[in-house]
N, C-alpha and C positions, 0 to 999 in steps of 0.2 A: 636241575640233576647235579648232584655233587659227586665228584668222582676222585677216588684216592689212586693214584698211579704208581705202583711200586715197579713198574716195567722199565727197560732201558733198551737200547739199541734201536732198531727199526719198528718191528710189529706193533708192540704194545703202544708206545709214543704215538704211531701213526693212527692207531684205534682211536685214542683218546683226542687227538687232533681232530679226526672226523667227528667225534661227538662234540667237540667245542663248536664245530660247524653248525650244530644244530642247537647251540645255546648252553651246552654244559660248561660248569665250571670244574677246572681241575687242579688238585693238589698233588704236585710231584713229590714223592717221598724217595730221597736218595741217602746213599751211604756216606757218612762224613768222610772228609778227605778227599775222595776224588769225584764221587758221584757218578752220573750215568757216564759210560765209556765214550759216547758220542761227544761230550764236552770237549774232549781232547784230540778228536779224530780229524785228519785233515781231509779237505782244505780247511782253513780257518778264515773268519771275518773277524773285524775288530769292532768290539762294543765296549763304550766307555773307557777305550785305550787298552783293553785287554783282549787277547785272542781268544776266540771261542769257535768250536767246530761249526762249519755252515749247516751240516746236516741236523746238529743238535738245535742250533737257532731256528731253523726251519720247522722241525716237528715239535718243538717246546714252547714256542713264543705265546704269550698270552695265559701260560700257566704259572703257578706259584710253586715255589720250591722249600722243602722242609728237608733238614737233614736228621736222619734216625738211625741209631745203631740198633737193628732188629736183633743182633745177637745178645742184647743186655736187657735186664728186666725192665729198666727206665724206658728203652726205646720201644719195647713191646707194649708197655702200658700207655704210652702216649699213642701209639697207632690205634689200640683199642679204643681209646678215648674219641680218636677221630672217626673210627668206624660207627660210632653211635650216632654220628650226625651225618653219615655219608650213604648215598644211595648204592654206590657202586665201589667195588675195589678191583683193579686190574693187576695182575702180576704175570710174570713170564720166566719164572724159575723153572729148574728142571722139576719134574715130579717128584714129591716128597720132601723138597727142601723146606716148603712153608710149614710143614707138619714137624720137621726138625727144629724149626725156629720157635715152635710153641704156637703156631699161627695156623693150624689144620683149618683148610677152607670148610670141612664139615661141621667142626666146632664154631667156626666164625658165623655161618649162616644160622646154626642152632641158638646162639647167643644174641645174634641180630637178626630176627626173621625177615626184616624188609631188605636186608642187604643183598646185592647180587654180586657175587665173587666170580669174575671171570679169568680163568687160568688159561693163558695163551701159550702154547707150546708147538714145536716142530712137528712130533710124532704123535702127540696125544697122552693122556693120563694112563692108557692101557696098552697092552700089546707087547711083543718081545723087544721091540726097538724103544720103547718109551723112556729109557734112562739113557740113551745114546746121544752124543751132542749131534748137532745138525746145523746145516746152513740152507739158504734158500736153493741153492743148486743141487743139492741132494734131495731136498723135497720134491722139486721138478723131476728129477730123475725116477725116483720111486713111483710118482703119480703116472708116469708115461707120457707127461707133458711133450718130450722131445720127439716122440714118433718113433717109426720103425728105422728111421735113416741115420745118418752121423749126426750126432748132438752138437749144437753150436750154443755158446753162452749168450743169454739175452741179456739185454742191457737194463732191462727193467726187472726189479724183485717180485714177481709174480705171487709167489708164496707168501713172503713178509708182508706185502703191502694189500694185494687184492685178496688172496684166500686167507689171509691171516689178520691183518687190521680191519679192512674194510668189513669182512664177514663178522669179525668180533663185535665192531660197532653196530651191525644190524642186529645180531643176537642180543646184545646188551640193550638195545632200545625195546626190543621185544619183551625182554623180561621185566624192565622197569614199567613198561605200559601195562603188563600183565599184573602188576601191583602187588608180587611177591617176591621174595628173595629166593636164593638158590645158589648152586655151584654150577658154572658153565665150563664143560671141558671142550676148549676151543683148539683144534689141531690145524696147522697149516696144511698138513698132508691131506686132511679130510676135505679142506676147502678146495685144493687143487684137483683132487678126484671129482668133487662135485661140481666144478666149473665145467667139465667135459661131457656135459649131457649129450651133446650130438655125436662125439666120438664113440662113446659106448653103446649109444643107441644103434649106431651102424654095425658095430661088432655084435650086438644082440641079435641084428636082422641078418647076419652072416654075411656083411660086406666089410669092405676095407673102410677105416675111418680116415685115411690119408687120400682123399680124392677132391671133391669140389672146392671146400673151403680151404685146403692146405697146399694150393699150387698146382693141382692136377688138371685144371682147366685153364687154358689160354686166356679167356675172359675173366679170369680172377688171378691176378698176379702181379708182378713188378717188372717194369722195362726201363731200359736205360734211354736217355735223351741225348741229343746232339752235343750239349754242353758237358756231358759227363754226369749230371743229374739223374734222378729217376722219377717215375710215377708210379702210382698204384691204379690198376684197374679192376673194378668190381662190378662188371655189367651182367649181372646174372638175369634179371629181369627183361622181358621182351621190349619195354619201353625203354630200356637203357642200352640194349643191344642194337636196337634200329639205328641211332646216330653212330655208334661205333663200327657198325657193318657198313654204313654208308660212306664213312670215311676211308674203308679198305675195299671198296667195291665189293663188299659181299664176301670176301675172304678173310674168315675170323681164325686162321690158322696161327700158330705162336710166330712163325717166321714172318708173316705178313705184318702182325702187330708190332713186332720188333722193328721191321723197316719203318713204319709208320711213326712210331715215337722216337726213332733214331733220326727223324728228318728234321726236327725243330728242338729248341732248347727246353728244358723242364717247365719254366713258368709261362710258357705260351699255351700249354694244354689245358690249365683250368679253364680258361675263357674260351678255349677252343671246343673241348669236350667234356666239360663239367657235368653236362646233363647225361653223360654216359658213365657217371660215377668214377671220373680220372681225376686224381687228387695228387698234387706234388708232394714228394717225400722230403720233409724239411729235417736239416740237422738241428739238434737240440738248441744251438745258439741262435737259430732263426724264429723259433717258435714265438717267442714273447712280442716280436716285432711283425708277425704275419697280421695283415689286414683285418682278417676275420677274429682271430683270437684277440687281438687289442680291443675289438668292441665288446668282448664278453667280460672284462674285468677279472681276469682270472690270476692276475699277478699283482702283488703289492709294489709299491714304489721302489722298494729295496731290491726286488727281483725274486723274492720267494712266491711259490704259488700256493694259492688257497687249495684246501683239502676239497673232495669232490661233493662234499656235504653242504659247503657254504663258507663265506669269508670268516677268516679268524686274523684277529689283531692283537696286539699287545706286546709288551716287552719280553724280553728274553731273561729268564730269571738268573740271578747269580746262585750258586749253590748254597742252599739253606738260609736264603735272605728274608725269609717269611716266617711270621709266627706260627706256631703249631695249631693255634686256636683260631686262626684268622683266615677265612676262606676268600676274603678280599671282596671288591665290589663285583656286581653281576657283569656277565660278559659284554652286554650292550653298553656299558659304561666305559669300557677300556677302548682307546682309540689310539692308533699309530703304533708301529712296530718299535720305535725309539724309547728308550727308558724314559718313564716320567720324572720329571724334576722334583726334588723334595718338596713336600706339602702339597703336590698335586695328585689327583686321583689315579 
């Protein structure tokens, strides 16, 4: 699968990274001069003696980069030539921008019937907010993800990555598998609303969505330990409740569980009550070194994490370093994150 990636920042590049995980070849089309904003976004790492944004490196390793000015006839002509050999085009401009550039998605799929054009936006191509700017926090807000209480800022960009990038990858794969092109309107807002199946089902049944799985039950929550760390408890089923109840003499009240977990350090509880769905809460810096995660091969030697679809290797491209008509070697021929030496594949 050959993908032209016109997107930048997080959602689109993450979508194409996920598609790399299932074998896609990605040609990243960037604006001359600066390229994707994430190239210059801190924190940075050093590659070939030059600083590059760590987020950019993580999301765009193994891709190829061509620099095209789509505001010029030459740039548009070169992109159209690439479309003839591509399976997918991913873009994340605001609605209407592609049409103003002379690259209307409707016209692209008419000209290239097998091409899948995936337009990934925050609010979608239609609706009163379609033309407004937005970021992950706002998509979460309008989708009701924060619940009815006081909102707190999450540390994971659920709209950008899960509801946006991962959903986009799934829909693109389905479209390519169907064997016919078309225009996909993929909105992060839609994905966030669609992820909340149980919450809206509860509302439809006249119940509150903020109960069992959102902290309303003492056996499904977070508890502080003797060393200041935390564990999560998710003992919903009877076979998980039994060992937990045994540990507290049958008293499963929140106060009783708080005393129990406050009696020992965090890392003691996985061995003690792992069969009751008790798991330590790890800080991000602890994750790669965890004994279970380390066996799963989720990280590259340089510390980048593979997408949920599978391993992705390859060098981080310099802006515009590849020929516009060269898709490069197949993904399985690319090994290692470090830039290949001249003359090597």
